[in-house]
N, C-alpha and C positions, 0 to 999 in steps of 0.2 A: 415938811414931813415931820412926823412925831416918832422919836426913837424911844420905844418902851423897853426897858431892861427886862430880861428874863432871868430865871434862877441860874441858868448856865452862863458863867462869867464870859463877857465879851460878845454875847449874842443879844440881839434885839428883835422885837416885833416892830417893823417900820411901817407906820400907817400914813397913807397919803392924806393931805389936807386940801381937799378940792375947793376950788373957787368956782362958784356956780353963777350962771345967769340964764336968760331965756333960751340960749342956744344949747346949753348943756353944762359941762364943767371942764376945767383944766386942772391938772394936778402934776406936781413934780414927782418923778419916779427915781431920779438919781441926782445928787448934787455933790460934787467932789469935796467942797468945803464942809458940808454937813456930815458926810461920812468921816472925814478926817477929824472933825471936832469930837466924834464919838469913839475915836481910837481905831477906826476901821480903815484899812488900806484903800485909798480911793483910786488906785490904778486899775483900770478895767482891762483885763487881759483877754477874756473870752465871754461870749454871751450866747446862751442856748435857749431853745424853746422845745417843749415836748407836748404831745397831744395824746390823750388816752381815749380809745374808742369805747372801752368797757368800764363801767363802774367797778371800783374795788381793785383796779390795776395796781400791782406792786412794782415799784421801780427799785433799782439797786442801791445798796449802801455804799458809801464812798469813804475812804480813810486815807489821809495823806500825812506823812511825817516830814519834818524839816530835812532838807531845804525845799521839798516839793509840796508843802502844804498850800491849800487854797482857801480863800474865804468864799462863801456861797451866799447868794441872794436868791431866795425862792419866792416866786410870786404865782398866785392862783388867779387867773383872769376871769374864770367862770367856773361855777360849781363849787366843790369843796376839796380841801386837801388835808391829809393827816400827815404831817411832817415830823420826823423824829430826829432829835440831835442827841448824840451820845458823847 
């Protein structure tokens, strides 16, 4: 995985590095050690998936303060996403 820093401190664009052959490809989507090496808490507490039937669907904004803050990993598996971090 490639961790590309963004202008927002502590946030990254995490790009998979697929290994391809005639069958298709394999790519790591999570690695505790790689997350920790970039200062990201590697303890996985919850994992969710959502599906939007309509283009342009708006999902909620989330805000947490200590001690209830959460790190988020957002992945778009098909189509496009416009994700905003504040």
